RODO-2510 file (C-alpha; in nm, 4 decimals, decimal comma):
residues 116
     n   res          X          Y          Z
     1     x     0,9586    -1,4396    -0,9015
     2     x     0,7827    -1,1101    -0,8451
     3     x     0,9659    -0,8681    -0,6195
     4     x     0,8222    -0,5602    -0,4523
     5     x     1,0388    -0,2726    -0,3397
     6     x     0,8859    -0,0004    -0,1248
     7     x     1,0014     0,3483    -0,0403
     8     x     0,8674     0,6636     0,1196
     9     x     0,7983     0,5754     0,4813
    10     x     0,8974     0,8051     0,7614
    11     x     0,7967     1,0133     1,0592
    12     x     0,5482     1,2947     1,0142
    13     x     0,3436     1,5275     1,2299
    14     x    -0,0310     1,4810     1,2473
    15     x    -0,1967     1,6624     0,9602
    16     x     0,1007     1,6134     0,7343
    17     x     0,1502     1,4026     0,4254
    18     x     0,3624     1,1178     0,2985
    19     x     0,3759     0,9275    -0,0254
    20     x     0,4629     0,5603    -0,0432
    21     x     0,5859     0,3962    -0,3597
    22     x     0,6046     0,0315    -0,4554
    23     x     0,7572    -0,1073    -0,7716
    24     x     0,7010    -0,4627    -0,8880
    25     x     0,9617    -0,6388    -1,0961
    26     x     1,0161    -0,9850    -1,2342
    27     x     0,7480    -1,1912    -1,4020
    28     x     0,4322    -0,9843    -1,3820
    29     x     0,1103    -1,1685    -1,4567
    30     x    -0,1988    -0,9984    -1,5837
    31     x    -0,4574    -0,9547    -1,4509
    32     x    -0,3277    -0,8853    -1,1039
    33     x    -0,4040    -0,6822    -0,7967
    34     x    -0,1661    -0,4550    -0,6134
    35     x    -0,2459    -0,2880    -0,2869
    36     x    -0,1417    -0,1496     0,0468
    37     x    -0,1980    -0,3119     0,3834
    38     x    -0,0964    -0,1892     0,7247
    39     x    -0,0327    -0,3474     1,0596
    40     x    -0,0093    -0,1662     1,3901
    41     x     0,1180    -0,3236     1,7127
    42     x    -0,1327    -0,5674     1,8555
    43     x    -0,3532    -0,5534     1,5477
    44     x    -0,4088    -0,7708     1,2441
    45     x    -0,2899    -0,6665     0,9025
    46     x    -0,5705    -0,4824     0,7279
    47     x    -0,6367    -0,3543     0,3806
    48     x    -0,5771     0,0138     0,3161
    49     x    -0,6291     0,0304    -0,0586
    50     x    -0,6009    -0,1926    -0,3609
    51     x    -0,6308    -0,1648    -0,7351
    52     x    -0,6530    -0,4347    -0,9969
    53     x    -0,5051    -0,3869    -1,3396
    54     x    -0,7427    -0,1805    -1,5466
    55     x    -0,9694    -0,0947    -1,2529
    56     x    -1,0310     0,1840    -1,0044
    57     x    -0,8994     0,1542    -0,6492
    58     x    -1,0922     0,0389    -0,3450
    59     x    -1,0301     0,1995    -0,0056
    60     x    -1,0844     0,1138     0,3546
    61     x    -1,3461     0,3407     0,5097
    62     x    -1,0935     0,4772     0,7577
    63     x    -0,8774     0,6323     0,4852
    64     x    -1,1327     0,7432     0,2286
    65     x    -1,0991     1,1109     0,1333
    66     x    -0,7529     1,1239     0,2888
    67     x    -0,5516     0,8609     0,1004
    68     x    -0,5208     0,8200    -0,2735
    69     x    -0,3914     0,5039    -0,4345
    70     x    -0,2715     0,5289    -0,7909
    71     x    -0,1077     0,2842    -1,0236
    72     x     0,1303     0,3459    -1,3096
    73     x     0,1714     0,0060    -1,4725
    74     x     0,3756    -0,1892    -1,2160
    75     x     0,4393     0,0973    -0,9764
    76     x     0,1902     0,1610    -0,6998
    77     x     0,1635     0,4820    -0,4997
    78     x    -0,0160     0,5744    -0,1830
    79     x    -0,0552     0,9458    -0,1247
    80     x    -0,1426     0,9945     0,2404
    81     x    -0,2808     1,3316     0,3437
    82     x    -0,4195     1,4599     0,6724
    83     x    -0,2396     1,1867     0,8578
    84     x    -0,3596     1,0918     1,2035
    85     x    -0,1872     0,9201     1,4911
    86     x    -0,4035     0,6146     1,4308
    87     x    -0,2476     0,5803     1,0858
    88     x     0,0790     0,4810     1,2518
    89     x     0,1704     0,1338     1,1300
    90     x     0,3997    -0,0640     0,9091
    91     x     0,2655    -0,0425     0,5564
    92     x     0,3098    -0,3345     0,3205
    93     x     0,2752    -0,3349    -0,0539
    94     x     0,1056    -0,6450    -0,1919
    95     x     0,0781    -0,8230    -0,5231
    96     x    -0,1646    -1,1001    -0,6097
    97     x    -0,1540    -1,2637    -0,9492
    98     x    -0,0806    -1,5757    -1,1456
    99     x    -0,3047    -1,8684    -1,2215
   100     x    -0,6149    -1,8600    -0,9995
   101     x    -0,4545    -1,5684    -0,8146
   102     x    -0,2236    -1,8180    -0,6505
   103     x     0,0832    -1,5966    -0,6139
   104     x     0,0934    -1,3484    -0,3281
   105     x     0,3979    -1,1319    -0,2658
   106     x     0,4657    -0,8735     0,0019
   107     x     0,6970    -0,5768     0,0047
   108     x     0,9478    -0,5346     0,2828
   109     x     0,7302    -0,2981     0,4839
   110     x     0,7534     0,0761     0,5408
   111     x     0,7131     0,2350     0,8820
   112     x     0,4810     0,5332     0,8939
   113     x     0,4868     0,7061     1,2307
   114     x     0,2508     0,9960     1,2937
   115     x     0,2955     1,2097     1,6036
   116     x     0,0918     1,4923     1,7473
***
């Protein structure tokens, strides 16, 4: 089974930066898509950024120009700059792969708390 392990969450002042990391291990299918989602209290889980193997990342409009998602093989990063209070959420790494993209795996979640 694919496993995702995240690191890098924390508390940061508005305007600051954090970098999240996510490493996939186990049986990794190709092609696949890895990405970051976030969920704030009272809200649905929404896409932040994603990148398929061999492709460029896609970003939610709310984080464009501030967040950068990069992928080094099976490790995914999210560099978050100019953080805002509204970025506060639990961030989840995701993996989608396998036959007909049937396998979806989530990381354990990383709390990002931005205060002003």
